[in-house]
DSSP file (Angstrom, degrees, kcal/mol; ACC not computed):
  #  RESIDUE AA STRUCTURE BP1 BP2  ACC     N-H-->O    O-->H-N    N-H-->O    O-->H-N    TCO  KAPPA ALPHA  PHI   PSI    X-CA   Y-CA   Z-CA
    1    1 A M              0   0    0      0, 0.0    37,-1.1     0, 0.0     2,-0.3   0.000 360.0 360.0 360.0 142.7   95.7   66.2   91.9
    2    2 A S  E     -AB  37  58A   0     56,-2.2    56,-2.5    35,-0.2     2,-0.4  -0.813 360.0-125.5-128.9 169.6   96.7   69.8   92.0
    3    3 A L  E     -AB  36  57A   0     33,-2.9    33,-3.1    -2,-0.3     2,-0.6  -0.971  10.7-148.7-119.4 134.1   99.2   72.0   90.2
    4    4 A K  E     -AB  35  56A   0     52,-3.3    52,-1.8    -2,-0.4     2,-0.4  -0.915  21.8-171.9-100.7 120.9  101.8   74.2   91.9
    5    5 A V  E     -AB  34  55A   0     29,-2.9    29,-2.4    -2,-0.6     2,-0.4  -0.938   6.3-171.9-119.9 134.7  102.4   77.3   89.9
    6    6 A K  E     -AB  33  54A   0     48,-3.0    48,-2.4    -2,-0.4     2,-0.5  -0.990  22.4-130.8-129.4 133.0  105.2   79.9   90.5
    7    7 A L  E     + B   0  53A   0     25,-2.0    24,-3.0    -2,-0.4    46,-0.2  -0.721  31.3 167.0 -81.6 122.3  105.7   83.2   88.8
    8    8 A V        +     0   0    0     44,-2.8     2,-0.3    -2,-0.5    45,-0.2   0.527  60.1  47.5-114.3 -11.3  109.3   83.5   87.7
    9    9 A R  S    S-     0   0    0     43,-1.4    -1,-0.1    20,-0.1    22,-0.1  -0.973  85.7-108.2-131.1 148.1  109.1   86.6   85.4
   10   10 A G        -     0   0    0     -2,-0.3    -2,-0.1     1,-0.1    19,-0.1  -0.179  17.0-131.1 -70.9 165.4  107.5   90.0   85.9
   11   11 A M    >   +     0   0    0     17,-0.2     3,-1.5     2,-0.1     8,-0.1   0.633  68.4 112.0 -92.5 -16.1  104.4   91.1   84.1
   12   12 A S  T 3  S+     0   0    0      1,-0.2    -2,-0.0     7,-0.0     0, 0.0  -0.300  78.3  23.7 -65.3 142.6  105.6   94.5   83.0
   13   13 A G  T 3  S+     0   0    0      1,-0.3    -1,-0.2     0, 0.0    -2,-0.1   0.479  99.8 108.7  84.6   3.6  105.9   94.9   79.2
   14   14 A H  S <  S-     0   0    0     -3,-1.5    -1,-0.3     1,-0.1     5,-0.1  -0.762  79.1 -83.9-110.1 158.6  103.5   92.1   78.4
   15   15 A P    >>  -     0   0    0      0, 0.0     4,-1.9     0, 0.0     3,-0.6  -0.165  36.7-115.3 -59.9 153.0  100.0   92.5   77.0
   16   16 A E  H 3> S+     0   0    0      1,-0.2     4,-2.6     2,-0.2     5,-0.2   0.830 114.8  60.8 -58.7 -34.0   97.1   93.2   79.3
   17   17 A A  H 3> S+     0   0    0      1,-0.2     4,-1.8     2,-0.2    -1,-0.2   0.892 105.9  46.6 -62.4 -38.9   95.5   89.8   78.5
   18   18 A H  H <> S+     0   0    0     -3,-0.6     4,-2.2     2,-0.2    -2,-0.2   0.903 112.4  49.8 -69.5 -40.7   98.6   88.0   79.8
   19   19 A R  H  X S+     0   0    0     -4,-1.9     4,-2.2     1,-0.2    -2,-0.2   0.896 110.5  50.4 -64.4 -39.3   98.7   90.2   83.0
   20   20 A A  H  X S+     0   0    0     -4,-2.6     4,-2.3     2,-0.2    -1,-0.2   0.883 108.9  52.2 -65.8 -37.9   95.0   89.5   83.5
   21   21 A T  H  X S+     0   0    0     -4,-1.8     4,-1.5     2,-0.2    -2,-0.2   0.922 109.6  48.7 -63.6 -43.7   95.6   85.8   83.2
   22   22 A L  H  <>S+     0   0    0     -4,-2.2     5,-2.6     1,-0.2     4,-0.4   0.898 111.3  49.6 -64.3 -40.0   98.4   85.9   85.8
   23   23 A R  H ><5S+     0   0    0     -4,-2.2     3,-1.1     1,-0.2    -1,-0.2   0.890 107.7  55.4 -64.2 -37.7   96.2   87.8   88.2
   24   24 A G  H 3<5S+     0   0    0     -4,-2.3    -1,-0.2     1,-0.3    -2,-0.2   0.819 105.7  51.4 -63.9 -30.7   93.5   85.2   87.6
   25   25 A L  T 3<5S-     0   0    0     -4,-1.5    -1,-0.3     2,-0.2    -2,-0.2   0.560 120.9-112.1 -79.7  -8.7   95.9   82.5   88.6
   26   26 A G  T < 5S+     0   0    0     -3,-1.1     2,-0.8    -4,-0.4    -3,-0.2   0.665  75.3 133.6  86.7  17.0   96.6   84.5   91.8
   27   27 A L      < +     0   0    0     -5,-2.6    -1,-0.2    -6,-0.2    -2,-0.2  -0.858   9.6 144.7-105.7 101.6  100.2   85.4   90.7
   28   28 A T        +     0   0    0     -2,-0.8     2,-0.3     1,-0.2    -1,-0.2   0.601  61.4  41.9-112.3 -16.8  100.8   89.1   91.3
   29   29 A K  S >  S-     0   0    0    -19,-0.1     3,-1.9   -18,-0.0   -22,-0.3  -0.970  90.4 -97.5-133.2 148.1  104.5   89.2   92.4
   30   30 A V  T 3  S+     0   0    0     -2,-0.3   -22,-0.2     1,-0.3     3,-0.1  -0.412 111.0  25.4 -62.6 133.4  107.6   87.4   91.2
   31   31 A G  T 3  S+     0   0    0    -24,-3.0    -1,-0.3     1,-0.3     2,-0.2   0.250  87.2 134.7  95.8 -11.7  108.3   84.4   93.4
   32   32 A R    <   -     0   0    0     -3,-1.9   -25,-2.0   -25,-0.1     2,-0.4  -0.504  38.1-159.1 -74.2 138.5  104.7   83.9   94.5
   33   33 A E  E     -A    6   0A   0    -27,-0.2     2,-0.3    -2,-0.2   -27,-0.2  -0.913   9.3-174.3-118.5 145.8  103.4   80.3   94.4
   34   34 A R  E     -A    5   0A   0    -29,-2.4   -29,-2.9    -2,-0.4     2,-0.6  -0.988  21.3-139.4-135.1 145.7   99.9   79.0   94.3
   35   35 A V  E     -A    4   0A   0     -2,-0.3    28,-0.7   -31,-0.2     2,-0.3  -0.944  34.3-178.1-103.2 119.6   98.4   75.5   94.5
   36   36 A L  E     -A    3   0A   0    -33,-3.1   -33,-2.9    -2,-0.6     2,-0.1  -0.798  31.7 -95.7-120.7 157.1   95.5   75.4   92.0
   37   37 A Q  E     -A    2   0A   0     -2,-0.3     2,-1.3   -35,-0.2   -35,-0.2  -0.415  39.6-116.4 -67.4 146.5   93.0   72.7   90.9
   38   38 A D        +     0   0    0    -37,-1.1    -1,-0.1    -2,-0.1     3,-0.0  -0.713  59.6 142.8 -89.4  92.0   94.0   70.7   87.9
   39   39 A T     >  -     0   0    0     -2,-1.3     4,-2.4     1,-0.1     5,-0.2  -0.861  63.8-111.3-125.0 160.5   91.3   71.6   85.4
   40   40 A P  H  > S+     0   0    0      0, 0.0     4,-2.1     0, 0.0     5,-0.1   0.862 118.2  54.8 -59.4 -34.8   91.4   72.2   81.6
   41   41 A A  H  > S+     0   0    0      2,-0.2     4,-2.0     1,-0.2     5,-0.1   0.929 109.4  45.4 -65.3 -44.6   90.8   75.9   82.2
   42   42 A I  H  > S+     0   0    0      1,-0.2     4,-2.5     2,-0.2    -1,-0.2   0.907 111.9  52.2 -65.6 -41.2   93.7   76.3   84.5
   43   43 A R  H  X S+     0   0    0     -4,-2.4     4,-2.2     1,-0.2    -1,-0.2   0.879 109.0  50.9 -62.9 -36.6   96.0   74.3   82.2
   44   44 A G  H  X S+     0   0    0     -4,-2.1     4,-1.8     2,-0.2    -1,-0.2   0.883 109.6  50.0 -66.5 -38.6   94.9   76.6   79.3
   45   45 A M  H  X S+     0   0    0     -4,-2.0     4,-1.4     2,-0.2    -2,-0.2   0.912 111.2  48.7 -65.2 -42.3   95.8   79.7   81.4
   46   46 A I  H  < S+     0   0    0     -4,-2.5    -2,-0.2     1,-0.2    -1,-0.2   0.894 109.6  53.0 -64.2 -39.3   99.2   78.2   82.3
   47   47 A N  H >< S+     0   0    0     -4,-2.2     3,-1.0     1,-0.2    -1,-0.2   0.864 105.3  55.0 -63.3 -36.7   99.8   77.5   78.6
   48   48 A Q  H 3< S+     0   0    0     -4,-1.8    -1,-0.2     1,-0.2     3,-0.2   0.856 121.0  28.8 -66.1 -35.3   99.0   81.1   77.7
   49   49 A V  T >X S+     0   0    0     -4,-1.4     3,-2.0    -3,-0.2     4,-0.7  -0.093  78.1 131.2-116.9  33.9  101.6   82.5   80.0
   50   50 A S  T <4  +     0   0    0     -3,-1.0     3,-0.4     1,-0.3    -1,-0.1   0.737  66.1  65.4 -61.7 -23.5  104.1   79.6   80.0
   51   51 A F  T 34 S+     0   0    0      1,-0.2    -1,-0.3    -3,-0.2    -2,-0.1   0.710 108.5  39.3 -69.7 -19.6  107.0   81.9   79.4
   52   52 A A  T <4 S+     0   0    0     -3,-2.0   -44,-2.8   -44,-0.1   -43,-1.4   0.482 110.8  58.8-111.1  -5.5  106.5   83.5   82.8
   53   53 A V  E  <  -B    7   0A   0     -4,-0.7     2,-0.4    -3,-0.4   -46,-0.2  -0.890  55.8-151.8-128.7 156.0  105.6   80.6   85.1
   54   54 A E  E     +B    6   0A   0    -48,-2.4   -48,-3.0    -2,-0.3     2,-0.3  -0.966  26.6 179.0-116.0 141.5  107.0   77.3   86.3
   55   55 A W  E     +B    5   0A   0     -2,-0.4     2,-0.3   -50,-0.2   -50,-0.2  -0.975  12.4 176.9-142.9 157.3  104.5   74.6   87.3
   56   56 A S  E     -B    4   0A   0    -52,-1.8   -52,-3.3    -2,-0.3     2,-0.3  -0.983  35.6-102.8-153.1 155.4  104.5   71.0   88.6
   57   57 A E  E     +B    3   0A   0     -2,-0.3     2,-0.3   -54,-0.2   -54,-0.2  -0.601  45.5 176.7 -79.3 142.9  101.9   68.5   89.6
   58   58 A T  E     -B    2   0A   0    -56,-2.5   -56,-2.2    -2,-0.3    -2,-0.0  -0.939  40.8-133.9-143.6 162.7  101.6   68.0   93.4
   59   59 A S        +     0   0    0     -2,-0.3   -56,-0.1   -58,-0.2    -2,-0.0   0.366  67.2 122.1 -99.1   3.7   99.6   66.1   95.9
   60   60 A E  S    S-     0   0    0      1,-0.1     2,-0.3   -58,-0.1    -2,-0.1  -0.284  70.3-104.7 -63.4 152.9   99.0   69.2   98.0
   61   61 A E        -     0   0    0      1,-0.1     2,-0.2   -59,-0.1    -1,-0.1  -0.606  32.1-112.2 -83.4 138.7   95.4   70.2   98.7
   62   62 A F        -     0   0    0     -2,-0.3     2,-0.4   -61,-0.1   -26,-0.1  -0.498  33.6-166.1 -67.8 133.0   94.0   73.2   96.8
   63   63 A K        -     0   0    0    -28,-0.7   -28,-0.2    -2,-0.2   -26,-0.0  -0.985  21.5-118.6-123.5 133.6   93.2   76.1   99.1
   64   64 A H        -     0   0    0     -2,-0.4     2,-0.3     5,-0.1   -28,-0.0  -0.368  34.9-169.0 -66.1 148.6   91.1   79.1   98.1
   65   65 A F        +     0   0    0     -2,-0.0     4,-0.3     4,-0.0     3,-0.1  -0.888  32.8  60.6-135.3 166.1   92.8   82.5   98.1
   66   66 A G  S  > S-     0   0    0     -2,-0.3     4,-1.9     1,-0.2     5,-0.1  -0.340  90.9 -62.6 105.4 173.3   91.9   86.1   97.9
   67   67 A R  H  > S+     0   0    0      1,-0.2     4,-2.6     2,-0.2     5,-0.2   0.889 128.7  52.5 -64.1 -41.9   89.7   88.5   99.8
   68   68 A R  H  > S+     0   0    0      1,-0.2     4,-2.4     2,-0.2    -1,-0.2   0.914 110.3  47.7 -64.1 -42.0   86.4   86.7   99.2
   69   69 A A  H  > S+     0   0    0     -4,-0.3     4,-2.1     2,-0.2    -1,-0.2   0.892 112.6  49.8 -65.3 -38.8   87.8   83.4  100.5
   70   70 A T  H  X S+     0   0    0     -4,-1.9     4,-2.0     2,-0.2    -2,-0.2   0.916 112.1  47.3 -65.3 -43.7   89.3   85.1  103.6
   71   71 A Q  H  X S+     0   0    0     -4,-2.6     4,-2.1     2,-0.2    -2,-0.2   0.892 111.3  51.0 -66.0 -40.0   86.0   86.8  104.3
   72   72 A K  H  X S+     0   0    0     -4,-2.4     4,-2.0     1,-0.2    -1,-0.2   0.910 110.3  49.5 -63.3 -41.8   84.0   83.6  103.9
   73   73 A A  H  X S+     0   0    0     -4,-2.1     4,-1.3     1,-0.2    -1,-0.2   0.886 109.9  51.4 -65.1 -38.1   86.3   81.7  106.2
   74   74 A A  H  < S+     0   0    0     -4,-2.0    -1,-0.2     1,-0.2    -2,-0.2   0.889 110.9  48.0 -66.9 -38.1   86.0   84.5  108.8
   75   75 A R  H  < S+     0   0    0     -4,-2.1    -1,-0.2     1,-0.2    -2,-0.2   0.854 111.3  51.0 -69.0 -33.8   82.2   84.3  108.6
   76   76 A A  H  < S+     0   0    0     -4,-2.0    -1,-0.2    -5,-0.2    -2,-0.2   0.738  89.4  96.1 -77.0 -22.9   82.2   80.5  108.9
   77   77 A A  S  < S-     0   0    0     -4,-1.3     2,-0.1    -5,-0.1    -3,-0.0  -0.409  89.9-100.8 -68.4 142.5   84.5   80.5  112.0
   78   78 A P        -     0   0    0      0, 0.0     2,-0.3     0, 0.0    -1,-0.1  -0.408  38.3-136.4 -65.4 137.0   82.6   80.3  115.3
   79   79 A R        -     0   0    0     -2,-0.1     2,-0.3    -4,-0.1    -4,-0.0  -0.735  11.6-120.6 -98.5 143.1   82.3   83.6  117.0
   80   80 A A        -     0   0    0     -2,-0.3     2,-0.2     1,-0.1    -1,-0.0  -0.604  33.1-112.5 -78.8 140.2   82.8   84.2  120.7
   81   81 A E        -     0   0    0     -2,-0.3     2,-0.5     1,-0.1    -1,-0.1  -0.522  26.2-135.6 -74.4 138.8   79.8   85.6  122.5
   82   82 A V        -     0   0    0     -2,-0.2     2,-0.4     2,-0.0    -1,-0.1  -0.840  13.4-151.4 -98.5 125.9   80.3   89.1  123.8
   83   83 A K              0   0    0     -2,-0.5     0, 0.0     1,-0.1     0, 0.0  -0.803 360.0 360.0 -97.0 137.7   79.1   89.8  127.4
   84   84 A R              0   0    0     -2,-0.4    -1,-0.1     0, 0.0    -2,-0.0   0.390 360.0 360.0-114.9 360.0   78.0   93.3  128.2
C-alpha cells in the first residue's frame, strides 16, 4: 500500500520545520504529487503538515525520486559500447 500526497498550499509564511518536512516529502511546488511508502514516519510527517497537503491511500507503486535516485538509475542502465 502507498500514499498519494499532493501539496495544496504554499510553504511561505510557515515555520522552517514545516518547510523542511514538505521538502522531505518531495513536495516543493503547489500542485506537485508524490507516491510515498506507507510507513509510520511518513504518516507522522503528513500529520505535521496536514493543513497544506491532501493525501489518499493508493495501490500505485512507490517510485524513488530526486537527484540520487536519478543518478542511481542512470548508472544501473546498460551502457552502449563506444567504438573508436
